[in-house]
N, C-alpha and C positions, 0 to 999 in steps of 0.2 A: 800617207796611210800608216807606214812603218813608225814614223815619228810620233804620230798621234797615239799609236798603241803603246810605244815606249813611255810616252808621257803619263798614260793612264796607269801603267804598271808602276811607275815611280810614285805617283800620287797615292795609289792603292797601298803600297807598302810603307809610304810615309805616314798615312792615316793609321795603319795597324801598329806602327812602332810607336807613335806618339799619342794617339787618342784610344784609350782602351774601352771607353763607355760612350754610348749615345743616349742622350736624355731629351725628353721633349714633352709636349702636351698635344692632344687631340680632342676635337669635339665630335659628338654624335647627335646629329639633328634628325628628328622624325619629320618627314614631309608631309605624310598622309597616312591614314589608316586603311584597312582592307575595303572599307565602305566609301573611301575617298574623302571623309571628313576628318578633321584634326581639331580637337578641342583646345582652348587657349592654354590651359596648364601643360598640355603635351607639347607645346611649341618650344619651351624652354630647353635649350641643348644641354646635354650632359658633357662634363669635361673629364677627361682621363689624363693622368700622368703616365709617362712611358720611360722605361730604362732598358737598354740592352748592353750586356757585358758578358764575355766568356761563353759566347754562344747560347746564352739564355736571354729571355726577356720577360718583362713583368709590367702590367698595366693596372693602374688602380683608379677607381672612380673617385674624383675629388669633390664633386658637387653633391650635396645631401638633398635628394628630393624624393621624399617618401610618398607612399600611396595617399592619393588625395581623391576628392570627389568634385567634379566640375558640372557645372549646369550649361545647357546648350539650348538653343531654340531651332526647332525643325520646321521648315516651311512645308505645309501640306495644302492640299486643295481646299480643305476646310478652314484654314487659317494656320495660325502658329501654335506648335505644341512645344511645351517646356518639358525637358526631359534631363535626368541626371545620369552620369556615366562615371565610373571609377577609373582613375588614371593610375595603373599599377607601375610603380618604379622601385627599383632595388635601392636600399639605403647603403649598400656595399656591393661592389663588384671588383673582383681580381681575376685578371687573365694571366696565366703564366705558361710560357713555352721553353721546353728544354730541347734544343735541336739535336744534341748528341743523342740522348735517350729517346727521341721522337715522343715526348710526352707533352700533353696539353691539360692543364687544370683550370677549372673556373670555380671560383668561390663566390657565393651571393647570400645576401641577407634580405629577405622580403618580409615585411610586417613583423620583424624581430625574430624570424626564424632562419637559421643558417642551413646552407647546402654546400656540399664539397664534392665536386665531381672530377674524377681523374680518368683520362682517355687517351687513346693514340692521337698524335698530332694529325689532323687532316691534311691531305695532299690534293692538289688541284692540276688538271690539265689546262693550262692557260693558252688562250689564242693571242699572239702578239700582233698588234696592228700598227699600221704607219702613222696614225694620228699622234700629234704632239700638242702640248700646251704648257704655259708657264703657270705653276700654282705656288703661291707664297714664296716666289723667288727661285723655285727649283724647276728645271726643265724636265718635263715628264712625258713618258710614252704611255699609250693605251694598251690595255690587255682585258680579255673578258674570259668568263668561265661560268660554269654551272655549280652552285652549291646544293649539294645533296646530303651534306653531313648534318647529323643530329636531326634526322627526319625532315629537313627543310627542302623546298623546291625553290630556288631563287636564282635569278639572273644577276650576275656580278660583274660590274665594271671597275677596273682599278687603273689608277694613273701612278706610275712608278718612275723613280729617278734613278739613273745609273751613277749621279753625282755622289750617291751614298752607297758604298759597296756592301750592303748588308741586305740579305734577302729575306726581310721581315716586313711586318705591317700591323694594322690595328686588328684587335680581336684574335681569331685563330687563322687569319689569312697570312700566307707567305709563299715563297717558292719562285717569285719572278727574279729577272737578272737585275735586281736593284731594290731600293726601298719603296714601299707603297705609301704615297703621300696622301692620296685620296681614294676613297672606296665608295662605290654606289651600290646599294642593295635593292634590286628591283628599281621601282621609282618611289619607294617608300622611305628610305633614310640615306643619309650621307655622312660619311666619317672623313674629317679633314685634318692633318696635322698642322697646327698653327706655329709651333716652334719646334726646332731641333738644333742640337749642338753636341759636338764632341767634348768629352772631359779627358783630361790628361792623367787619368787614374783609374784603376779597376774598381767597379762597384760589385761587392758580393751580393748575388741574388740567390736567396734561399727558397726552397719549395714552400709555398704558403699552406697554412692550414687554420681552420677555425674550430668551433666547438662541435661541429657536426661530424658524423662518421664519413669516411672517404668511401664513395660509391663510384661504381662504373656508370656510364651513361644509361646502360640498360636498366641497371638497378634503380638509378634516379627516376627513369620514366616509370617503372613499376611502382615506386613509392608515390608518385603523383597520382597514379590511378587508384591507389588505395585510399588516398586523401578524398578524391572526388567520388 
């Protein structure tokens, strides 16, 4: 046991000394909507780039999938009903975390309109579970929590690996004793890291901005109500 602990400490400090940045990509796949149906154009996964350096991380949407209209057929007792539904997707998304300052920012562009939200980095009470599995070559452990941030009510399941000694993950999730490789939000969507690698150099991560005025989450919610 002492040998294993010593080996882990040696590996940890070796990574810290030689590899200053962690880079990778992950996908976000919607599995179903609240009514249980998922239109064809909503099935295409979104791809995000990821960079961690100097206790900051940034994620950027790399696939451009703008708002579109999809047609669907609804089976009814009287026959088939043809219906249209708008698939709303952002053309730009940036998630930024500063762990020293406890800051989280999200920038989005929807239908050509920018938004810029800055708030406190959410924290979670994770329940660590004994279940394990291999995900994309990483040995992962299971943890669960409830997400109530940003007026959400969601059951969260995370699979994290202690092989990467960084307490981060996709979107605004973090705080586990390792890196979150896979994240499941209710049974509606799943986020999975496909690639991860250490770089032997520091990557400067600057706080992002766009054309929109920087708002708190409460101010952003109020602005949405005014639009609606």
